[in-house]
VEXDOZA-460566 format. One line per field, with one value per residue (C-alpha): residue number from 1; x, y, z. Coordinates in steps of 0.25 Angstrom, whole numbers, plus 5000, padded with zeros to 4 digits. Layout:
BEGIN
k = c(NUM;...)
east = c(X;...)
north = c(Y;...)
up = c(Z;...)
This chain:
BEGIN
k = c(1;2;3;4;5;6;7;8;9;10;11;12;13;14;15;16;17;18;19;20;21;22;23;24;25;26;27;28;29;30;31;32;33;34;35;36;37;38;39;40;41;42;43;44;45;46;47;48;49;50;51;52;53;54;55;56;57;58;59;60;61;62;63;64;65;66;67;68;69;70;71;72;73;74;75;76;77;78;79;80;81;82;83;84;85;86;87;88;89;90;91;92;93;94;95;96;97;98;99;100;101;102;103;104;105;106;107;108;109;110;111;112;113;114;115;116;117;118;119;120;121;122;123;124;125;126;127;128;129;130;131;132;133;134;135;136;137;138;139;140;141;142;143;144;145;146;147;148;149;150;151;152;153;154;155;156;157;158;159;160;161;162;163;164;165;166;167;168;169;170;171;172;173;174;175;176;177;178;179;180;181;182;183;184;185;186;187;188;189;190;191;192;193;194;195;196;197;198;199;200;201;202;203;204;205;206;207;208;209;210;211;212;213;214;215;216;217;218;219;220;221;222;223;224;225;226;227;228;229;230;231;232;233;234;235;236;237;238;239;240;241;242;243;244;245;246;247;248;249;250;251;252;253;254;255;256;257;258;259;260;261;262;263;264;265;266;267;268;269;270;271;272;273;274;275;276;277;278;279;280;281;282;283;284;285;286;287;288;289;290;291;292;293;294;295;296;297;298;299;300;301;302;303;304;305;306;307;308;309;310;311;312;313;314;315;316;317;318;319;320;321;322;323;324;325;326;327;328;329;330;331;332;333;334;335;336;337;338;339;340;341;342;343;344;345;346;347;348;349;350;351;352;353;354;355;356;357;358;359;360;361;362;363;364;365;366;367;368;369;370;371;372;373;374;375;376;377;378;379;380;381;382;383;384;385;386;387;388;389;390;391;392;393;394;395;396;397;398;399;400;401;402;403;404;405;406;407;408;409;410;411;412;413;414;415;416;417;418;419;420;421;422;423;424;425;426;427;428;429;430;431;432;433;434;435;436;437;438;439;440;441;442;443;444;445;446;447;448;449;450;451;452;453;454;455;456;457;458;459;460;461;462;463;464;465;466;467;468;469;470;471;472;473;474;475;476;477;478;479;480;481;482;483;484;485;486;487;488;489;490;491;492;493;494;495;496;497;498;499;500;501;502;503;504;505;506;507;508;509;510;511;512;513;514;515;516;517;518;519;520;521;522;523;524;525;526;527;528;529;530;531;532;533;534;535;536;537;538;539;540;541;542;543;544;545;546;547;548;549;550;551;552;553;554;555;556;557;558;559;560;561;562;563;564;565;566;567;568;569;570;571;572;573;574;575;576;577;578;579;580;581;582;583;584;585;586;587;588;589;590;591;592;593;594;595;596;597;598;599;600;601;602;603;604;605;606;607;608;609;610;611;612;613;614;615;616;617;618;619;620;621;622;623;624;625;626;627;628;629;630;631;632;633;634;635;636;637;638;639;640;641;642;643;644;645;646;647;648;649;650;651;652;653;654;655;656;657;658;659;660;661;662;663;664;665;666;667;668;669;670;671;672;673;674;675;676;677;678;679;680;681;682;683;684;685;686;687;688;689;690;691;692;693;694;695;696;697;698;699;700;701;702;703;704;705;706;707;708;709;710;711;712;713;714;715;716;717;718;719;720;721;722;723;724;725;726;727;728;729;730;731;732;733;734;735;736;737;738;739;740;741;742;743;744;745;746;747;748;749;750;751;752;753;754;755;756;757;758;759;760;761;762;763;764;765;766;767;768;769;770;771;772;773;774;775;776;777;778;779;780;781;782;783;784;785;786;787;788;789;790;791;792;793;794;795;796;797;798;799;800;801;802;803;804;805;806;807;808;809;810;811;812;813;814;815;816;817;818;819;820;821;822;823;824;825;826;827;828;829;830;831;832;833;834;835;836;837;838;839;840;841;842;843;844;845;846;847;848;849;850;851;852;853;854;855;856;857;858;859;860;861;862;863;864;865;866;867;868;869;870;871;872;873;874;875;876;877;878;879;880;881;882;883;884;885;886;887;888;889;890;891;892;893;894;895;896;897;898;899;900;901;902;903;904;905;906;907;908;909;910;911;912;913;914;915;916;917;918;919;920;921;922;923;924;925;926;927;928;929;930;931;932;933;934;935;936;937;938;939;940;941;942;943;944;945;946;947;948;949;950;951;952;953;954;955;956;957;958;959;960;961;962;963;964;965;966;967;968;969;970;971;972;973;974;975;976;977;978;979;980;981;982;983;984;985;986;987;988;989;990)
east = c(4930;4919;4919;4908;4897;4892;4878;4875;4863;4860;4856;4840;4834;4831;4846;4857;4855;4844;4847;4860;4853;4853;4866;4863;4860;4870;4860;4869;4871;4882;4894;4904;4920;4928;4926;4940;4953;4954;4963;4953;4951;4936;4926;4930;4920;4927;4942;4941;4942;4948;4952;4966;4970;4963;4967;4980;4987;4989;5000;4990;4989;5001;5005;4992;4982;4979;4974;4963;4953;4953;4942;4933;4928;4913;4906;4894;4885;4873;4869;4865;4852;4852;4840;4837;4834;4846;4848;4852;4840;4844;4843;4850;4836;4833;4846;4847;4834;4838;4850;4843;4834;4847;4855;4840;4843;4856;4864;4875;4881;4881;4892;4896;4883;4885;4885;4873;4876;4878;4874;4880;4892;4891;4905;4908;4904;4887;4884;4876;4880;4875;4875;4875;4862;4847;4837;4828;4814;4812;4800;4789;4798;4799;4807;4805;4819;4823;4836;4840;4852;4858;4866;4879;4887;4881;4880;4895;4891;4889;4885;4880;4868;4865;4864;4854;4847;4845;4837;4830;4821;4818;4812;4799;4794;4804;4801;4787;4793;4802;4807;4804;4815;4831;4843;4855;4862;4866;4855;4843;4831;4822;4808;4798;4788;4786;4791;4782;4791;4784;4788;4802;4812;4806;4817;4812;4819;4822;4829;4837;4836;4850;4845;4847;4861;4868;4879;4877;4882;4898;4902;4908;4899;4889;4899;4899;4882;4881;4890;4889;4877;4878;4865;4861;4863;4849;4853;4843;4840;4834;4824;4820;4810;4818;4808;4802;4811;4802;4809;4800;4809;4820;4814;4811;4824;4832;4822;4823;4808;4807;4813;4810;4824;4830;4842;4843;4855;4842;4832;4845;4851;4837;4835;4852;4849;4835;4841;4852;4847;4836;4846;4855;4845;4844;4851;4860;4867;4878;4882;4895;4892;4879;4877;4885;4876;4882;4871;4877;4868;4880;4892;4899;4897;4906;4920;4929;4940;4950;4952;4939;4931;4922;4920;4905;4898;4888;4881;4882;4870;4865;4853;4857;4851;4853;4844;4829;4834;4838;4846;4854;4868;4871;4886;4893;4902;4912;4912;4920;4915;4920;4917;4903;4902;4909;4909;4898;4890;4891;4893;4906;4915;4925;4934;4928;4932;4946;4948;4943;4952;4963;4960;4958;4944;4949;4953;4961;4970;4972;4983;4976;4991;4985;4970;4976;4984;4973;4961;4961;4953;4944;4942;4928;4921;4907;4902;4890;4889;4878;4883;4874;4863;4854;4859;4869;4875;4886;4900;4912;4925;4933;4947;4952;4957;4974;4974;4960;4954;4941;4950;4958;4949;4942;4932;4923;4909;4899;4912;4920;4933;4927;4934;4926;4926;4920;4910;4905;4905;4896;4886;4885;4888;4898;4913;4923;4931;4941;4946;4958;4953;4956;4943;4935;4935;4922;4923;4926;4927;4919;4928;4921;4926;4928;4920;4907;4908;4901;4905;4894;4891;4890;4902;4910;4926;4931;4944;4958;4955;4968;4962;4961;4962;4950;4941;4943;4943;4928;4922;4926;4917;4915;4904;4896;4896;4893;4881;4875;4878;4872;4859;4856;4863;4864;4850;4843;4849;4849;4833;4830;4834;4824;4810;4803;4796;4811;4817;4808;4811;4826;4828;4832;4840;4854;4853;4860;4865;4872;4887;4898;4912;4922;4934;4948;4959;4969;4983;4996;5009;5023;5023;5008;4994;4984;4972;4959;4951;4938;4935;4922;4925;4935;4939;4952;4952;4943;4951;4961;4952;4959;4970;4985;4999;5012;5019;5028;5023;5030;5024;5018;5026;5039;5047;5056;5073;5079;5074;5082;5074;5077;5071;5067;5066;5059;5062;5058;5070;5065;5063;5074;5076;5083;5095;5086;5076;5084;5090;5076;5071;5085;5080;5067;5068;5078;5068;5057;5067;5068;5052;5049;5059;5051;5039;5046;5049;5068;5074;5090;5094;5101;5091;5094;5088;5086;5082;5073;5073;5062;5058;5045;5035;5034;5046;5047;5045;5057;5064;5063;5064;5079;5083;5076;5082;5094;5091;5079;5089;5093;5077;5067;5058;5058;5052;5050;5049;5041;5043;5026;5015;5008;5003;5011;5023;5019;5015;5028;5034;5026;5027;5041;5043;5032;5028;5041;5052;5044;5052;5042;5040;5033;5030;5033;5031;5046;5036;5030;5041;5053;5046;5050;5040;5045;5059;5055;5049;5035;5039;5023;5022;5036;5028;5018;5025;5032;5017;5019;5032;5030;5019;5027;5039;5030;5028;5015;5011;5001;4991;4978;4978;4976;4964;4960;4965;4960;4948;4958;4964;4957;4962;4976;4979;4977;4964;4968;4962;4961;4957;4956;4950;4949;4954;4949;4956;4953;4950;4966;4970;4972;4958;4963;4957;4967;4963;4969;4970;4977;4977;4982;4994;4995;4988;4993;4984;4996;5000;4991;4998;4991;4988;4984;4978;4975;4959;4950;4945;4933;4932;4926;4929;4944;4949;4959;4953;4958;4971;4974;4969;4978;4989;4984;4982;4994;5001;4996;4999;5013;5013;5004;5008;4993;4982;4970;4958;4950;4950;4942;4942;4940;4936;4938;4928;4917;4904;4890;4885;4899;4895;4891;4902;4912;4907;4906;4917;4928;4922;4926;4938;4944;4938;4945;4956;4955;4954;4966;4974;4968;4975;4984;4990;4983;4977;4961;4959;4946;4946;4936;4931;4924;4924;4921;4919;4923;4912;4917;4908;4901;4899;4893;4896;4893;4893;4894;4883;4888;4902;4902;4895;4894;4905;4903;4908;4899;4908;4907;4914;4918;4911;4917;4929;4931;4917;4917;4912;4924;4933;4927;4912;4904;4888;4883;4869;4858;4868;4873;4868;4853;4859;4875;4886;4893;4896;4902;4917;4920;4936;4944;4945;4942;4952;4942;4930;4920;4925;4920;4917;4921;4910;4911;4902;4907;4903;4905;4909;4914;4920;4906;4914;4904;4900;4910;4921;4923;4921;4930;4940;4938;4940;4951;4959;4957;4965;4977;4979;4994;4996;4989;4986;4971;4961;4958;4943;4944;4950;4963;4964;4955;4960;4974;4967;4965;4978;4986;4976;4982;4994;4993;4989;5002;5009;4998;4998;4997;5001;5000;4990;4996;4988;4977;4981;4968;4971;4970;4982;4991;4989;4991;5005;5009;5005;5013;5016;5010;5017;5030;5034;5044;5034;5020;5020;5019;5009;5015;5004;5002)
north = c(4965;4975;4984;4982;4988;4986;4984;4995;4989;5004;5001;4996;5011;5022;5022;5030;5038;5047;5048;5055;5065;5056;5051;5039;5046;5038;5029;5016;5009;5001;5006;4997;4998;5009;5002;5007;5014;5026;5033;5032;5019;5020;5010;4997;4991;4989;4986;4970;4961;4962;4950;4950;4936;4931;4933;4938;4940;4926;4927;4919;4905;4900;4898;4889;4891;4904;4917;4925;4928;4943;4951;4955;4968;4968;4976;4985;4994;4999;5012;5018;5027;5038;5045;5059;5067;5071;5066;5079;5081;5092;5088;5099;5106;5093;5090;5104;5100;5087;5093;5102;5090;5083;5097;5096;5080;5081;5072;5078;5065;5067;5076;5073;5073;5070;5082;5082;5088;5101;5105;5103;5108;5114;5116;5109;5104;5101;5086;5077;5061;5047;5037;5023;5025;5022;5027;5016;5021;5014;5022;5012;5001;4995;4985;4978;4977;4963;4963;4950;4945;4932;4925;4930;4917;4920;4937;4938;4927;4937;4925;4919;4927;4930;4916;4913;4925;4920;4907;4916;4921;4908;4905;4910;4921;4927;4915;4923;4935;4928;4941;4952;4949;4954;4954;4958;4945;4949;4955;4962;4956;4965;4962;4971;4962;4962;4949;4945;4951;4964;4971;4979;4973;4959;4948;4934;4920;4914;4901;4892;4878;4871;4866;4882;4885;4874;4877;4893;4894;4893;4881;4889;4897;4884;4877;4891;4892;4875;4877;4864;4858;4848;4852;4863;4878;4886;4898;4909;4925;4935;4944;4957;4967;4981;4990;4992;5002;5011;5015;5029;5032;5031;5037;5048;5048;5051;5063;5070;5068;5068;5067;5052;5046;5035;5025;5026;5014;5005;5007;5007;4993;4990;4991;4988;4973;4970;4975;4968;4955;4954;4956;4945;4933;4933;4922;4928;4938;4936;4946;4952;4959;4964;4976;4971;4961;4953;4947;4935;4926;4917;4919;4909;4919;4929;4934;4925;4934;4929;4916;4909;4922;4927;4943;4951;4963;4966;4977;4984;4990;4997;5008;5019;5034;5047;5060;5056;5044;5031;5023;5013;5012;5003;5000;4988;4980;4967;4954;4943;4930;4915;4908;4898;4893;4886;4889;4884;4888;4876;4879;4878;4869;4874;4863;4871;4885;4881;4877;4890;4897;4889;4891;4876;4868;4855;4856;4844;4854;4862;4857;4855;4864;4875;4874;4874;4887;4894;4891;4904;4907;4897;4897;4902;4901;4896;4883;4875;4859;4856;4841;4843;4841;4855;4867;4868;4880;4885;4885;4893;4882;4882;4877;4868;4856;4856;4841;4833;4830;4823;4808;4809;4816;4803;4806;4798;4793;4783;4777;4775;4783;4793;4803;4814;4810;4796;4804;4812;4801;4793;4807;4814;4805;4816;4809;4822;4826;4831;4822;4826;4841;4846;4847;4860;4864;4868;4869;4860;4844;4847;4845;4844;4842;4855;4851;4848;4861;4872;4888;4895;4907;4921;4922;4935;4934;4942;4942;4949;4953;4951;4955;4968;4972;4964;4967;4982;4978;4971;4980;4996;5001;5017;5023;5022;5006;5006;5015;5007;4996;5001;5006;4994;4983;4984;4989;4982;4968;4973;4976;4965;4958;4964;4965;4974;4981;4985;4987;4996;5005;5006;5018;5014;5025;5029;5041;5055;5066;5079;5080;5094;5089;5099;5105;5099;5104;5110;5101;5107;5101;5110;5113;5112;5111;5101;5108;5101;5111;5105;5104;5095;5082;5077;5064;5069;5081;5077;5065;5074;5079;5073;5065;5069;5066;5070;5073;5083;5086;5089;5089;5099;5098;5087;5080;5090;5085;5074;5059;5048;5036;5021;5009;4997;4987;4973;4958;4945;4937;4925;4935;4947;4958;4957;4966;4971;4973;4982;4989;4993;4996;5004;5012;5014;5021;5029;5035;5036;5045;5055;5054;5057;5066;5074;5074;5082;5067;5068;5057;5056;5048;5039;5030;5017;5004;4994;4980;4972;4957;4951;4936;4936;4949;4948;4951;4963;4975;4968;4968;4985;4987;4981;4989;5001;5003;5004;5015;5022;5036;5038;5034;5046;5036;5022;5016;5001;4994;4981;4969;4964;4972;4963;4969;4962;4969;4983;4982;4977;4988;5000;4991;4995;5008;5015;5008;5003;5013;5025;5028;5032;5024;5018;5007;5002;4989;4987;4979;4993;5002;4996;4992;4998;5000;5002;5005;5015;5015;5019;5036;5037;5028;5035;5047;5042;5035;5049;5057;5045;5049;5062;5063;5052;5061;5074;5081;5085;5079;5089;5099;5105;5119;5129;5132;5118;5116;5130;5124;5114;5128;5130;5143;5143;5126;5114;5108;5094;5081;5068;5054;5042;5027;5014;5001;4987;4973;4963;4951;4947;4957;4956;4963;4977;4990;5002;5017;5029;5044;5052;5067;5079;5087;5100;5109;5102;5090;5081;5072;5065;5057;5047;5039;5023;5016;5001;4998;4986;4979;4986;4995;5008;5019;5024;5020;5030;5041;5052;5048;5048;5061;5066;5060;5067;5080;5081;5078;5090;5100;5094;5098;5110;5115;5120;5110;5111;5119;5108;5093;5086;5070;5060;5048;5035;5024;5025;5018;5025;5019;5024;5039;5038;5029;5039;5052;5046;5041;5047;5061;5062;5055;5065;5077;5070;5071;5086;5087;5078;5087;5099;5094;5089;5103;5110;5117;5119;5110;5108;5108;5106;5095;5087;5072;5066;5051;5045;5033;5020;5010;5019;5014;5028;5029;5042;5043;5056;5060;5072;5073;5090;5100;5114;5119;5130;5140;5134;5126;5111;5102;5088;5080;5066;5061;5045;5043;5046;5059;5069;5068;5080;5074;5076;5072;5076;5072;5061;5051;5056;5055;5059;5070;5067;5077;5067;5068;5059;5065;5059;5063;5053;5052;5036;5029;5019;5014;5022;5033;5032;5044;5048;5047;5057;5059;5072;5067;5080;5094;5104;5113;5114;5116;5115;5103;5109;5112;5099;5092;5100;5098;5084;5083;5091;5084;5071;5076;5077;5062;5061;5050;5053;5058;5058;5063;5051;5046;5046;5060;5059;5058;5046;5040;5042;5038;5024;5022;5024;5013;5002;5007;5004;4990;4987;4989;4978;4970;4954;4960;4948;4945;4939;4929;4938;4951;4957;4959;4975;4975;4966;4977;4988;4980;4979;4993;4998;5015;5014;5024;5026;5039;5042;5044;5048;5060;5057;5049;5036;5027;5036)
up = c(4984;4985;4996;5008;5016;5029;5032;5043;5051;5056;5067;5073;5069;5076;5081;5086;5071;5074;5089;5084;5075;5063;5063;5056;5041;5033;5032;5036;5021;5017;5011;5000;5001;4996;4982;4972;4975;4983;4974;4961;4957;4956;4960;4960;4967;4979;4987;4986;4997;5012;5016;5009;5005;4995;4983;4977;4989;4992;4982;4972;4969;4972;4954;4954;4945;4936;4938;4942;4932;4922;4925;4916;4917;4915;4905;4909;4901;4911;4908;4922;4922;4933;4940;4932;4944;4953;4968;4977;4985;4998;5011;5017;5024;5029;5034;5043;5049;5053;5058;5066;5071;5076;5083;5091;5095;5096;5109;5118;5118;5100;5099;5084;5075;5063;5050;5042;5028;5029;5014;5000;4993;4980;4975;4961;4948;4949;4942;4945;4945;4946;4958;4962;4970;4965;4975;4983;4989;5001;5007;5010;5014;5027;5034;5049;5055;5065;5070;5073;5083;5082;5096;5100;5093;5080;5079;5076;5062;5052;5043;5051;5054;5039;5039;5050;5045;5033;5039;5049;5038;5033;5046;5051;5053;5043;5031;5031;5025;5013;5006;5014;5025;5025;5035;5035;5038;5051;5061;5053;5046;5037;5033;5026;5033;5049;5056;5067;5076;5079;5092;5090;5101;5100;5099;5091;5092;5082;5081;5069;5068;5067;5053;5051;5056;5054;5045;5048;5061;5061;5069;5079;5083;5084;5093;5103;5104;5105;5118;5125;5118;5107;5101;5092;5096;5097;5085;5086;5083;5087;5078;5082;5076;5075;5067;5055;5045;5038;5027;5025;5038;5028;5018;5026;5033;5019;5015;5029;5030;5045;5059;5060;5067;5059;5059;5043;5043;5048;5036;5027;5031;5031;5015;5013;5020;5013;4999;5000;5006;4995;4984;4991;4990;4974;4969;4960;4971;4978;4990;4994;5007;5009;4998;4988;4977;4965;4954;4951;4940;4936;4945;4935;4925;4933;4931;4936;4946;4956;4960;4963;4963;4951;4950;4949;4948;4958;4967;4979;4984;4997;5001;5005;5010;5005;5007;5001;4998;4999;4989;4984;4982;4971;4964;4956;4965;4961;4969;4969;4973;4975;4963;4965;4952;4941;4925;4922;4933;4943;4956;4960;4971;4979;4970;4958;4966;4970;4953;4949;4958;4953;4938;4937;4934;4939;4956;4952;4946;4957;4970;4983;4988;4980;4985;4999;4995;4991;5001;5008;4995;4997;5013;5017;5004;5007;4999;5000;5000;4990;4991;5004;4997;5004;5005;5014;5020;5015;5022;5021;5017;5030;5025;5013;5019;5017;5016;5017;5004;5001;4998;5009;5021;5029;5039;5047;5040;5046;5053;5043;5035;5023;5015;5011;4997;5000;5007;4997;4987;4997;5003;4993;4979;4977;4970;4972;4960;4970;4980;4982;4984;4999;5005;5010;5026;5029;5044;5053;5049;5037;5024;5011;4997;4990;4978;4987;4991;4982;4983;4989;4977;4979;4988;4989;4989;5000;4998;4992;4978;4970;4957;4960;4945;4942;4951;4948;4932;4936;4947;4941;4934;4928;4935;4923;4922;4937;4935;4927;4934;4947;4939;4927;4934;4948;4954;4943;4950;4964;4962;4953;4967;4977;4975;4967;4977;4983;4967;4963;4974;4970;4959;4945;4942;4948;4957;4954;4961;4962;4964;4963;4957;4965;4959;4960;4971;4964;4967;4972;4967;4970;4956;4949;4953;4949;4946;4939;4927;4927;4911;4903;4903;4892;4897;4901;4910;4920;4924;4931;4942;4954;4945;4943;4941;4946;4935;4935;4949;4963;4975;4982;4994;4991;5001;5008;5007;4999;5005;5009;5001;5004;4997;5001;4991;4996;4991;4996;4999;4989;4979;4979;4970;4956;4951;4941;4950;4961;4949;4944;4961;4959;4946;4952;4966;4958;4949;4961;4968;4957;4953;4968;4968;4955;4964;4976;4984;4984;4990;4989;4976;4986;4992;4997;4992;5002;4999;5008;5007;5016;5016;5021;5023;5038;5041;5031;5041;5049;5037;5033;5045;5046;5032;5035;5050;5046;5034;5043;5045;5031;5024;5024;5014;5009;4996;4999;4985;4987;4981;4981;4984;4997;5007;5018;5012;5012;5025;5030;5024;5030;5043;5044;5037;5043;5055;5061;5055;5051;5038;5026;5015;5002;4993;4981;4972;4968;4952;4951;4957;4948;4936;4923;4912;4899;4906;4915;4931;4932;4938;4940;4950;4956;4957;4965;4974;4976;4981;4993;4995;4996;5006;5015;5016;5020;5007;5000;4985;4981;4988;4987;4983;4993;4990;4988;5003;5008;5017;5023;5031;5042;5049;5040;5047;5038;5042;5048;5039;5046;5038;5047;5043;5048;5040;5043;5045;5031;5035;5034;5042;5059;5060;5067;5060;5058;5059;5053;5054;5044;5046;5038;5043;5035;5025;5012;5017;5009;5022;5033;5041;5050;5063;5063;5074;5075;5079;5081;5071;5060;5070;5059;5069;5073;5087;5090;5081;5089;5093;5077;5077;5090;5081;5067;5073;5081;5068;5062;5073;5071;5056;5056;5071;5074;5076;5064;5064;5056;5056;5041;5046;5036;5040;5029;5029;5038;5034;5035;5049;5055;5055;5070;5075;5068;5074;5088;5089;5079;5077;5094;5092;5082;5090;5104;5095;5094;5110;5110;5104;5113;5126;5119;5115;5125;5113;5109;5097;5091;5074;5069;5061;5050;5050;5037;5033;5020;5020;5016;5009;5000;4986;4980;4966;4956;4942;4933;4924;4918;4912;4914;4923;4923;4933;4944;4929;4921;4915;4911;4916;4919;4931;4928;4923;4919;4920;4936;4943;4943;4957;4966;4964;4978;4978;4991;4986;4982;4987;4999;5013;5018;5028;5031;5025;5017;5001;4990;4985;4972;4973;4966;4948;4946;4938;4935;4939;4947;4958;4972;4980;4993;5001;5013;5025;5035;5049;5057;5054;5062;5050;5044;5028;5017;5008;4998;5007;5013;4999;4994;5003;5003;4985;4988;4997;4989;4980;4987;4992;4993;4985;4971;4960;4961;4969;4979;4985;4997;5003;5008;5024;5023;5014;5019;5031;5025;5019;5032;5038;5027;5031;5046;5041;5037;5052;5057;5046;5049;5063;5073;5082;5094;5105;5115;5105;5096;5082;5086;5096;5087;5076;5086;5089;5076;5073;5084;5085;5069;5060;5064;5072;5059;5050;5059;5051;5036;5027;5028;5022;5011)
């Protein structure tokens, strides 16, 4: 339920990063999720699980049992302590020397060298802020690094490799170094003392005994390994000594003290693995991924949450390199876990868990049919068979039997038919309490009574969280609370979990860094301007930075002419609309037309209302097309009123109108749109809806003032702003990734039409980048009449370890698109490109230490709002890269919790704007996100690309995969031509 960070192995050292002029400067590390809504919600501890299916989306329990437990927000009173000295060393002289060395060693086949930091900004109010980082002294540490290779059949099984590595460490010679060894669960062992494998490239084979791997290796893999043989197969691994990792080398590297070429990812990965492994071995620690730790002494005392779950507070921890320091980044996170203990602290059986799930104390009160209806929740849960009398290996619940119970299921035992109930009574002296409950199927012919299966503690719930409000209530904290949790609670628990020598190397106080607060841009509407005036903090005026309203405001560029509106009202044929509902919808539509008209979107008052009655969601796209086709010629815009909030319904509407018919449209929910409060409709909601309407119909809501947009006009032409993103499939999707590129088309920087493509699952780089960029450049050319001289590219969703491949593949693809345009139009076209990535998976948070600071005029003005640092805050020192060109930008007001800054890395830069110029342009753009009256967390081109990816998933939602057809081919077939040609020049996704 919170964001995961991947552990980057970073190679074996030396490697590519060093030979190419040091591209690997980011130091690997682990990322977290986006954590929190982009529009300003703040730090909510992650987006939640991505599997989809578990939780509220299943239509509830079928009317049986009670509801989810109410989550009570925990109270914390920790007072954080910060370092007295600001961490703000200037590495520029060393970076210049480093750059000169790289230029000497640059190879001809490496055309795109990653940008080094060119300088620091000076614009804005200077202040100091706290961070969730602590210094980590690594000097003097060393690890011997060994690579482990398994048989091909096992290599793809991550969980199996982890279990086998655990077994391996109990065998000679590893068992002689107990406490000195750690592994990454896959292919690496780190030791603080050498193993008797001394030569590099020497591969030593270790075999596992059958009693070791029985129950660890899945039966399907065992069948392949056995082949035609009847005896147990030979299971082995090879261990190879790679090299000794001296952290003195890493320490010198972060300080840029010598020219020794190292691959920092290998060192950082080792530190992360060792730290995580040591903590995970504590008996009270539950793990979620490799970087999140939950210290739970009494699970039964944790808060009950969604059915069958409890929620707990834990910590994300990761080692990261900065200039001059190695640091540990720590952040509180919330986690949902499968219950494994009864209220009295006794272990919970599956029977107990099922009863608890249905809010009962006795399983006999839960009908078998109800259990079977909710078995999706229980499948996959790991259990232990304690009745065997020895430590059995955990097994996952494969299924819950439909008809077999302990009483009626019989099998041959010593030549006679015996029921499961009788067998357990005779063999294990266990008289079953629930002999008529369904049996648990553990795979093969293994059926076990659910009361004999004990739930394995510490299992993170990876399904869909239906109680999002409960998660937010539990995990959303203001900055001073997060700082206190990190410094007074989290780090103390982490330190107590590792050896004293390692714990003493970690700082006790939070790192403090310098920050600058950029001035807010002036925003223009047709009849007014939004100007933020700097004042001393008073608890109110500072909240206005990055936040305004639409009261009495007309859109900067209203929609031209009077448009014809058709309203589609969805209704399920089994639950048709009542007369009073129809009346409310008609009245609400009239109010909507009037309200959007006040802001600059004029609709003909004689709009059409058309019901769409459907019986099955699968047929809804077809039903909408049949209703709208006859009306298409007399419709400019469709407002669809949804009868319920369901992904499949929304996807059907968008597929019909955006893909199949090409009619501009937007959706709203009936229970919000046509709901009266104190006899009135929600006019404010209609005003906000009008922002989408205006942009989709070609207008512009609000724009930057000429002065604030000035840098974006180059040689009299607007810069082309491009944004790109890739979204990957969730566990319940058809296994394809969606990529999108959006681009600006004028000097208002308000309209960003886009291109979409389907690509193979989990591919991080965009396959059709060049093609989609060509489409965006041609759209700009069609609108402006000329080609741009300057291109700013914002690429969302990039991890630290991906910079090389992004440079090699995507920057190359963008440059190739320029060449394609040159050939296509027969002109010279090579605009200056600046390619900036927005880092996904970062867990950095900032905490204000001052309410006011002096501005350029020497006046004391606010530098915090609602306990958060002020929008426009930039951080370039202390917790940024050793030498790469990166900065944090906090651009939003946090409505609740702690604001999440964007982390920007400039990978390629031909425009050579100063840091001040690039940071100010990026921040200014965050204030003109089309559908909001607030500044947003991520620069709009990147945000828009993310939204377009989401829209494209509607077109391929549940695309059927035919026999001998790949998921990618099936998705491409469903996508067809993509966005309909009628609306390709509009922001259909906003």
